[in-house]
Steps between C-alpha positions, in 0.01 A plus 500: 500500500387147444676198659707659780441349838440723803868485606605627162235770498607621843869496392425696185302758697789535751751541221278756323464714813866471593606600151278809518689604812842436317641285779698179455391165645790510735436852627129434547560160672743679741247785552236250619733276686473197273781303331555590133489134397162443686360819362617413147329162510173668607533752216560229244210289631716214607412536865160500676510823699370500853235761575716659761781545248253628235397764753866608544534531121180686451583744778850539368357589159293766675162369372197352660392141435212641301743701284726197467224276374348772279659362182386330189718209615242415761186560300279199403596310199 
Protein backbone atom coordinates (compact mmCIF):
# COMPACT_ATOMS: atom_id res chain seq x y z
CA UNK A 1 0.00 0.00 0.00
CA UNK A 2 3.00 2.23 0.31
CA UNK A 3 2.83 5.77 1.61
CA UNK A 4 -0.55 5.92 3.31
CA UNK A 5 -0.48 7.10 6.91
CA UNK A 6 -2.35 5.19 9.61
CA UNK A 7 -5.38 7.51 9.43
CA UNK A 8 -5.72 6.81 5.71
CA UNK A 9 -5.27 3.07 6.20
CA UNK A 10 -7.96 2.96 8.89
CA UNK A 11 -10.28 5.02 6.69
CA UNK A 12 -9.71 2.76 3.69
CA UNK A 13 -10.41 -0.32 5.81
CA UNK A 14 -13.63 1.19 7.18
CA UNK A 15 -14.75 2.10 3.66
CA UNK A 16 -13.93 -1.40 2.40
CA UNK A 17 -15.92 -3.12 5.15
CA UNK A 18 -18.82 -0.66 4.89
CA UNK A 19 -18.99 -1.17 1.12
CA UNK A 20 -19.09 -4.96 1.61
CA UNK A 21 -22.21 -4.40 3.69
CA UNK A 22 -23.72 -2.15 1.00
CA UNK A 23 -24.57 0.66 3.40
CA UNK A 24 -24.13 4.39 2.78
CA UNK A 25 -21.91 6.61 4.91
CA UNK A 26 -24.99 8.42 6.18
CA UNK A 27 -26.91 5.26 7.08
CA UNK A 28 -23.89 3.72 8.80
CA UNK A 29 -23.09 6.90 10.74
CA UNK A 30 -26.71 7.08 11.92
CA UNK A 31 -26.61 3.38 12.87
CA UNK A 32 -23.62 3.91 15.18
CA UNK A 33 -24.77 7.30 16.51
CA UNK A 34 -22.12 9.43 14.82
CA UNK A 35 -22.56 12.47 12.61
CA UNK A 36 -22.13 11.76 8.91
CA UNK A 37 -19.62 14.58 8.48
CA UNK A 38 -17.43 13.34 11.35
CA UNK A 39 -17.64 9.76 10.11
CA UNK A 40 -16.84 10.90 6.56
CA UNK A 41 -13.70 12.65 7.75
CA UNK A 42 -12.59 9.48 9.54
CA UNK A 43 -13.24 7.39 6.45
CA UNK A 44 -11.27 9.74 4.20
CA UNK A 45 -8.36 9.87 6.65
CA UNK A 46 -8.79 13.58 7.38
CA UNK A 47 -9.53 13.08 11.07
CA UNK A 48 -7.65 11.26 13.78
CA UNK A 49 -10.22 8.83 15.16
CA UNK A 50 -10.46 8.39 18.92
CA UNK A 51 -10.19 4.79 20.10
CA UNK A 52 -13.68 4.96 21.63
CA UNK A 53 -15.10 5.97 18.23
CA UNK A 54 -13.08 3.32 16.41
CA UNK A 55 -14.66 0.78 18.77
CA UNK A 56 -18.16 2.04 17.80
CA UNK A 57 -17.26 1.71 14.12
CA UNK A 58 -15.73 -1.76 14.47
CA UNK A 59 -18.73 -3.02 16.48
CA UNK A 60 -21.10 -1.40 13.98
CA UNK A 61 -19.36 -3.26 11.16
CA UNK A 62 -19.87 -6.51 13.08
CA UNK A 63 -16.19 -7.45 13.21
CA UNK A 64 -13.61 -7.83 15.95
CA UNK A 65 -10.58 -5.57 16.20
CA UNK A 66 -8.53 -8.56 15.09
CA UNK A 67 -10.67 -8.95 11.97
CA UNK A 68 -10.60 -5.20 11.33
CA UNK A 69 -6.81 -5.08 11.38
CA UNK A 70 -6.44 -8.36 9.47
CA UNK A 71 -5.78 -6.62 6.17
CA UNK A 72 -2.83 -6.08 3.87
CA UNK A 73 -3.29 -2.39 4.62
CA UNK A 74 -1.73 -2.96 8.02
CA UNK A 75 1.01 -5.42 7.11
CA UNK A 76 4.64 -4.32 7.37
CA UNK A 77 6.06 -2.40 4.45
